[in-house]
C-alpha positions as a Markdown table, in Angstrom:
| # | Residue | x | y | z |
|---|---|---|---|---|
| 1 | Val | 183.2 | 112.0 | 125.2 |
| 2 | Ala | 186.2 | 109.9 | 126.1 |
| 3 | Thr | 187.6 | 110.2 | 129.6 |
| 4 | Leu | 191.4 | 110.4 | 129.9 |
| 5 | Val | 194.0 | 110.7 | 132.6 |
| 6 | Ser | 196.6 | 113.4 | 132.3 |
| 7 | Ala | 199.2 | 115.0 | 134.5 |
| 8 | His | 196.5 | 117.4 | 135.6 |
| 9 | Gly | 194.4 | 114.5 | 136.8 |
| 10 | Met | 191.2 | 112.7 | 135.6 |
| 11 | Val | 189.6 | 114.7 | 132.8 |
| 12 | Ala | 186.0 | 114.1 | 132.0 |
| 13 | Cys | 185.8 | 116.3 | 128.9 |
| 14 | Thr | 188.5 | 118.0 | 126.8 |
| 15 | Arg | 186.3 | 120.6 | 124.9 |
| 16 | Leu | 187.6 | 123.6 | 126.9 |
| 17 | Tyr | 191.2 | 122.6 | 126.2 |
| 18 | Asp | 190.3 | 121.9 | 122.5 |
| 19 | Ile | 189.0 | 125.5 | 122.2 |
| 20 | Leu | 192.4 | 126.9 | 123.3 |
| 21 | Arg | 194.3 | 124.0 | 121.6 |
| 22 | Val | 196.2 | 123.1 | 124.8 |
| 23 | Ala | 196.6 | 119.7 | 126.5 |
| 24 | Pro | 194.7 | 119.0 | 129.7 |
| 25 | Ser | 198.1 | 118.9 | 131.4 |
| 26 | Ala | 198.8 | 122.6 | 130.3 |
| 27 | Ser | 200.0 | 124.9 | 133.1 |
| 28 | Ala | 198.2 | 128.1 | 134.0 |
| 29 | Ser | 200.8 | 130.1 | 132.1 |
| 30 | Asp | 200.3 | 127.9 | 129.0 |
| 31 | Val | 196.5 | 128.4 | 129.1 |
| 32 | Lys | 197.0 | 132.1 | 129.6 |
| 33 | Ala | 199.3 | 132.4 | 126.5 |
| 34 | Ala | 196.9 | 130.4 | 124.3 |
| 35 | Tyr | 193.9 | 132.5 | 125.4 |
| 36 | Arg | 195.6 | 135.8 | 124.9 |
| 37 | Val | 196.8 | 134.9 | 121.4 |
| 38 | Leu | 193.3 | 133.6 | 120.4 |
| 39 | Ala | 191.6 | 136.6 | 121.9 |
| 40 | Arg | 193.5 | 138.9 | 119.6 |
| 41 | Thr | 191.7 | 137.4 | 116.6 |
| 42 | Leu | 188.2 | 137.0 | 118.2 |
| 43 | His | 188.0 | 140.4 | 119.9 |
| 44 | Pro | 184.9 | 142.3 | 118.7 |
| 45 | Asp | 187.1 | 145.2 | 117.7 |
| 46 | Lys | 188.9 | 143.0 | 115.2 |
| 47 | Cys | 186.4 | 140.3 | 114.2 |
| 48 | Ser | 183.5 | 141.4 | 111.9 |
| 49 | Asp | 181.3 | 138.5 | 112.7 |
| 50 | Pro | 177.8 | 139.6 | 113.9 |
| 51 | Glu | 178.2 | 137.2 | 116.8 |
| 52 | Ala | 181.6 | 138.4 | 117.8 |
| 53 | Lys | 180.6 | 140.3 | 120.9 |
| 54 | Ala | 178.5 | 137.5 | 122.4 |
| 55 | Lys | 181.0 | 134.7 | 121.4 |
| 56 | Phe | 183.9 | 136.7 | 122.8 |
| 57 | Gln | 182.1 | 136.9 | 126.1 |
| 58 | Lys | 181.6 | 133.2 | 126.1 |
| 59 | Leu | 185.3 | 132.7 | 125.3 |
| 60 | Gln | 186.2 | 134.8 | 128.3 |
| 61 | Glu | 183.8 | 132.7 | 130.5 |
| 62 | Ala | 185.5 | 129.5 | 129.2 |
| 63 | Tyr | 188.9 | 130.9 | 130.0 |
| 64 | Glu | 187.8 | 131.8 | 133.5 |
| 65 | Val | 187.0 | 128.2 | 134.1 |
| 66 | Leu | 190.5 | 127.0 | 133.2 |
| 67 | Arg | 192.2 | 130.0 | 134.9 |
| 68 | Asp | 190.5 | 129.4 | 138.3 |
| 69 | Val | 192.1 | 126.4 | 140.1 |
| 70 | Glu | 188.9 | 125.2 | 141.8 |
| 71 | Lys | 186.7 | 125.7 | 138.7 |
| 72 | Arg | 189.2 | 123.8 | 136.6 |
| 73 | Lys | 189.2 | 120.9 | 139.0 |
| 74 | Val | 185.4 | 120.8 | 138.8 |
| 75 | Tyr | 185.4 | 120.9 | 135.0 |
| 76 | Asp | 188.1 | 118.2 | 134.8 |
| 77 | Thr | 186.0 | 115.9 | 137.1 |
| 78 | Thr | 182.5 | 116.6 | 135.8 |
| 79 | Gly | 182.9 | 118.1 | 132.4 |
| 80 | Ser | 180.6 | 121.0 | 133.5 |
| 81 | Ala | 181.6 | 124.5 | 132.5 |
| 82 | Asn | 178.9 | 126.7 | 134.1 |
| 83 | Gly | 176.3 | 125.8 | 131.4 |
| 84 | Leu | 178.5 | 127.0 | 128.5 |
| 85 | Asp | 177.7 | 125.4 | 125.1 |
| 86 | Leu | 181.2 | 124.2 | 124.4 |
| 87 | Glu | 180.4 | 122.5 | 121.1 |
| 88 | Asp | 178.9 | 125.7 | 119.7 |
| 89 | Leu | 181.9 | 127.8 | 121.0 |
| 90 | Leu | 184.4 | 125.3 | 119.6 |
| 91 | Ser | 182.7 | 125.4 | 116.2 |
| 92 | Tyr | 182.8 | 129.3 | 116.2 |
| 93 | Val | 186.4 | 129.4 | 117.3 |
| 94 | Asn | 187.4 | 126.9 | 114.6 |
| 95 | Arg | 185.6 | 129.0 | 111.9 |
| 96 | His | 187.7 | 132.0 | 112.7 |
| 97 | Arg | 190.9 | 130.3 | 113.8 |
| 98 | Ala | 192.3 | 130.6 | 110.2 |
| 99 | Glu | 192.2 | 134.4 | 110.6 |
| 100 | Leu | 195.0 | 134.1 | 113.2 |
| 101 | Thr | 198.3 | 135.0 | 111.6 |
| 102 | Ser | 201.9 | 134.8 | 112.6 |
| 103 | Lys | 201.8 | 138.6 | 112.9 |
| 104 | Asp | 199.2 | 138.3 | 115.7 |
| 105 | Ile | 201.5 | 135.9 | 117.6 |
| 106 | Asp | 204.5 | 138.1 | 117.1 |
| 107 | Glu | 202.6 | 141.2 | 118.2 |
| 108 | Phe | 201.5 | 139.4 | 121.4 |
| 109 | Gly | 205.0 | 138.3 | 122.1 |
| 110 | Asp | 206.4 | 141.8 | 121.6 |
| 111 | Ala | 203.8 | 143.2 | 123.9 |
| 112 | Tyr | 204.4 | 140.7 | 126.7 |
| 113 | Leu | 208.1 | 140.1 | 126.7 |
| 114 | Gly | 209.9 | 142.8 | 128.7 |
| 115 | Ser | 206.5 | 144.1 | 130.0 |
| 116 | Ala | 205.4 | 144.9 | 133.6 |
| 117 | Glu | 203.1 | 141.9 | 133.3 |
| 118 | Glu | 206.1 | 139.6 | 132.6 |
| 119 | Arg | 208.0 | 141.1 | 135.5 |
| 120 | Arg | 205.0 | 140.3 | 137.8 |
| 121 | Asp | 204.8 | 136.8 | 136.5 |
| 122 | Val | 208.5 | 136.2 | 137.2 |
| 123 | Leu | 208.3 | 137.6 | 140.7 |
| 124 | Ala | 205.2 | 135.5 | 141.4 |
| 125 | Phe | 207.1 | 132.4 | 140.2 |
| 126 | Val | 210.1 | 133.3 | 142.5 |
| 127 | Lys | 207.9 | 133.6 | 145.5 |
| 128 | Glu | 205.9 | 130.5 | 144.7 |
| 129 | Lys | 209.1 | 128.4 | 144.4 |
| 130 | Lys | 210.6 | 130.0 | 147.5 |
| 131 | Gly | 213.5 | 131.4 | 145.5 |
| 132 | Val | 214.5 | 128.2 | 143.5 |
| 133 | Val | 214.5 | 129.6 | 140.0 |
| 134 | Thr | 216.1 | 126.6 | 138.2 |
| 135 | Arg | 212.9 | 125.9 | 136.1 |
| 136 | Leu | 211.9 | 129.5 | 135.4 |
| 137 | Leu | 211.8 | 129.0 | 131.7 |
| 138 | Asp | 209.4 | 126.1 | 132.0 |
| 139 | Tyr | 206.7 | 128.3 | 133.6 |
| 140 | Ile | 207.0 | 131.8 | 132.1 |
| 141 | Met | 204.9 | 132.5 | 129.0 |
| 142 | Leu | 206.8 | 132.5 | 125.7 |
| 143 | Ser | 210.2 | 132.2 | 127.4 |
| 144 | Lys | 213.1 | 131.1 | 125.3 |
| 145 | Pro | 216.5 | 129.7 | 126.4 |
| 146 | Gln | 218.1 | 132.4 | 124.1 |
| 147 | Asp | 216.7 | 135.0 | 126.5 |
| 148 | Ile | 218.3 | 133.6 | 129.6 |
| 149 | Glu | 220.6 | 136.6 | 130.2 |
| 150 | Arg | 217.6 | 138.9 | 130.1 |
| 151 | Tyr | 215.9 | 136.8 | 132.7 |
| 152 | Ile | 219.0 | 136.7 | 134.8 |
| 153 | Gln | 219.2 | 140.5 | 134.6 |
| 154 | Leu | 215.5 | 140.7 | 135.6 |
| 155 | Leu | 216.2 | 138.5 | 138.6 |
| 156 | Glu | 219.1 | 140.7 | 139.6 |
| 157 | Glu | 216.8 | 143.8 | 139.5 |
| 158 | Leu | 214.2 | 142.1 | 141.6 |
| 159 | Leu | 216.8 | 141.2 | 144.1 |
| 160 | Ser | 218.4 | 144.6 | 144.2 |
| 161 | Asp | 215.2 | 146.6 | 144.5 |
| 162 | Gly | 213.9 | 144.5 | 147.4 |
| 163 | Ser | 211.0 | 142.9 | 145.5 |
| 164 | Val | 212.2 | 139.4 | 146.4 |
| 165 | Pro | 211.9 | 138.8 | 150.2 |
| 166 | Gly | 215.2 | 138.7 | 152.0 |
| 167 | Thr | 214.5 | 135.2 | 153.3 |
| 168 | Ile | 214.7 | 133.6 | 149.8 |
| 169 | Gln | 217.2 | 135.9 | 148.1 |
| 170 | Gly | 220.0 | 133.4 | 148.9 |
| 171 | Ala | 218.0 | 130.6 | 147.2 |
| 172 | Val | 217.6 | 132.8 | 144.1 |
| 173 | Arg | 221.4 | 133.4 | 143.8 |
| 174 | Cys | 222.3 | 129.8 | 144.4 |
| 175 | Ser | 219.9 | 128.5 | 141.8 |
| 176 | Met | 220.7 | 131.0 | 139.0 |
| 177 | Pro | 223.7 | 129.1 | 137.8 |
| 178 | Lys | 221.6 | 126.0 | 137.4 |
| 179 | Leu | 219.0 | 128.0 | 135.5 |
| 180 | Arg | 221.8 | 129.1 | 133.1 |
| 181 | Arg | 222.9 | 125.4 | 132.6 |
| 182 | Arg | 219.3 | 124.2 | 131.9 |
| 183 | Ala | 218.8 | 127.0 | 129.4 |
| 184 | Lys | 221.9 | 126.0 | 127.5 |
| 185 | Val | 220.8 | 122.3 | 127.3 |
| 186 | Gln | 217.3 | 123.3 | 126.3 |
| 187 | Glu | 218.5 | 125.7 | 123.6 |
| 188 | Glu | 220.3 | 122.7 | 121.9 |
| 189 | Lys | 217.1 | 120.6 | 122.2 |
| 190 | Asp | 214.9 | 123.4 | 120.8 |
| 191 | Arg | 217.3 | 123.9 | 117.9 |
| 192 | Ala | 216.9 | 120.2 | 116.9 |
| 193 | Glu | 213.1 | 120.5 | 117.3 |
| 194 | Ala | 213.1 | 123.6 | 115.1 |
| 195 | His | 214.9 | 121.6 | 112.3 |
| 196 | Arg | 212.2 | 119.0 | 112.6 |
| 197 | Leu | 209.4 | 121.5 | 112.3 |
| 198 | Gln | 211.0 | 123.3 | 109.4 |
| 199 | Ala | 211.0 | 120.0 | 107.5 |
| 200 | Gly | 207.2 | 120.2 | 107.6 |
| 201 | Val | 206.2 | 117.2 | 109.6 |
| 202 | Val | 202.7 | 116.2 | 108.6 |
| 203 | Gly | 200.1 | 116.6 | 111.3 |
| 204 | Lys | 197.0 | 114.6 | 112.1 |
| 205 | Lys | 194.8 | 116.6 | 109.7 |
| 206 | Gly | 197.2 | 116.5 | 106.8 |
| 207 | Thr | 198.6 | 120.0 | 107.3 |
| 208 | Thr | 202.3 | 120.7 | 108.0 |
| 209 | Glu | 203.4 | 122.4 | 111.2 |
| 210 | Ser | 205.1 | 125.0 | 109.1 |
| 211 | Glu | 201.8 | 126.0 | 107.5 |
| 212 | Asp | 200.1 | 126.6 | 110.8 |
| 213 | Pro | 200.7 | 130.1 | 112.5 |
| 214 | Met | 199.9 | 128.5 | 115.9 |
| 215 | Ala | 202.6 | 125.9 | 115.5 |
| 216 | Glu | 205.3 | 128.0 | 117.2 |
| 217 | Leu | 203.0 | 128.7 | 120.2 |
| 218 | Arg | 202.0 | 125.0 | 120.5 |
| 219 | Ala | 205.6 | 124.0 | 120.2 |
| 220 | Lys | 206.5 | 126.3 | 123.1 |
| 221 | Ile | 203.6 | 125.1 | 125.2 |
| 222 | Ala | 204.4 | 121.4 | 124.5 |
| 223 | Gly | 208.1 | 122.1 | 125.2 |
| 224 | Asn | 207.3 | 123.7 | 128.6 |
| 225 | Ala | 205.0 | 120.7 | 129.5 |
| 226 | Ala | 207.7 | 118.2 | 128.5 |
| 227 | Arg | 210.4 | 120.1 | 130.5 |
| 228 | Arg | 208.1 | 120.1 | 133.6 |
| 229 | Ser | 207.4 | 116.4 | 133.2 |
| 230 | Glu | 211.1 | 115.6 | 132.8 |
| 231 | Ala | 212.0 | 117.8 | 135.8 |
| 232 | Met | 209.4 | 115.9 | 137.9 |
| 233 | Arg | 210.8 | 112.6 | 136.9 |
| 234 | Ile | 214.4 | 113.6 | 137.8 |
| 235 | Ala | 213.2 | 114.9 | 141.2 |
| 236 | Leu | 211.4 | 111.7 | 142.0 |
| 237 | Glu | 214.5 | 109.7 | 141.0 |
| 238 | Gln | 216.7 | 111.9 | 143.2 |
| 239 | Glu | 214.3 | 111.5 | 146.1 |
| 240 | Ala | 214.3 | 107.7 | 145.7 |
| 241 | Ala | 218.1 | 107.7 | 145.6 |
| 242 | Asn | 218.3 | 109.8 | 148.8 |
| 243 | Glu | 216.0 | 107.5 | 150.8 |
| 244 | Pro | 217.9 | 105.7 | 153.6 |
| 245 | Arg | 218.6 | 102.2 | 152.7 |
| 246 | Thr | 217.9 | 99.5 | 155.3 |
| 247 | Arg | 220.3 | 96.6 | 155.5 |
| 248 | Pro | 218.4 | 93.4 | 154.4 |
| 249 | Ser | 218.1 | 91.0 | 157.3 |
| 250 | Ser | 220.0 | 87.8 | 156.9 |
| 251 | Ser | 217.9 | 84.6 | 156.3 |
| 252 | Arg | 220.5 | 82.6 | 158.3 |
| 253 | Pro | 219.5 | 82.1 | 162.0 |
| 254 | Lys | 222.0 | 83.6 | 164.5 |
| 255 | Ala | 224.2 | 81.1 | 166.2 |
| 256 | Ala | 223.4 | 80.7 | 169.9 |
| 257 | Lys | 226.1 | 81.9 | 172.2 |
| 258 | Arg | 228.0 | 79.2 | 174.0 |
| 259 | Lys | 227.9 | 79.3 | 177.7 |
| 260 | Lys | 231.3 | 79.3 | 179.4 |
| 261 | Val | 231.9 | 76.3 | 181.5 |
C-alpha cells in the first residue's frame, strides 16, 4: 500500500477513506456526510444481503475510527483499524454501492438541512472558531452558497436566543458580511464547476460524473476541501505580509567620527 502525504498528515493506508470515497484530507464533516449517505444504502433494514447486519456493524466501526481524532491519527500513521478487514469491507461496499441512488442523497439532504442536527453543527462551529464565521460554508455538511441567507438567519437566531456566548457575539456580527461575500464568490465558482460536470467529464474508470449518483456529494466534499486549502493559503500569505520587516544592514562600514581639534 502506497504511503502518501496529505493535508491531514502522513497516511500509511487509504482503505478506510476508499470505503467512504473521501480523500485523506477530508474534514470531520465531510467524513460524516459520506458515511451517512452510504449508511442509507447498507443499513440492514434496506439491504437484503444475508451479511448486511454484520457488514453494517463493521462499517460503523470503520467510521468510528475516522470520526475519533486520536484513532484517526493512529490509523493515518500505522494503517491499523482495530483489526478490521478493510479489504473485505471495501469489496462488500463496492458490490452494493451501485444500489445508492440520487434519491438517497436527496432524502439525506432533506433530512439534515434545517434540522436540529444542522443547528447543533453550526453552533459548534461558531464556538470552535470563537465567533469568526467567515468560512462557515466550508465546514457544514451539504452547505451551498445559495443557502447563505438561511445560514445568516440561523446565526441571528443563535445570537438572539443566547446560544452564542456573549464574549464572541461581536465577532459573529463582524464576520457575517465577509461570509456573505465569500458565498457570492463561491456561488459563481460552483456554477462554472456544475457546467463542467454536466458536460460529462470522463472519470478514471471510464464513467462520467453525470452517471454517478455520488458525484454531487463528492463535488461538495472536494469543493469544501479546496476552499479550506485556499483559505489557509491566503491566511499564511497575510500573516507573512504582516510580519515586521527589519531594515537590511548596510554592507558599507560606518565612517569614523572625526575628533574635534
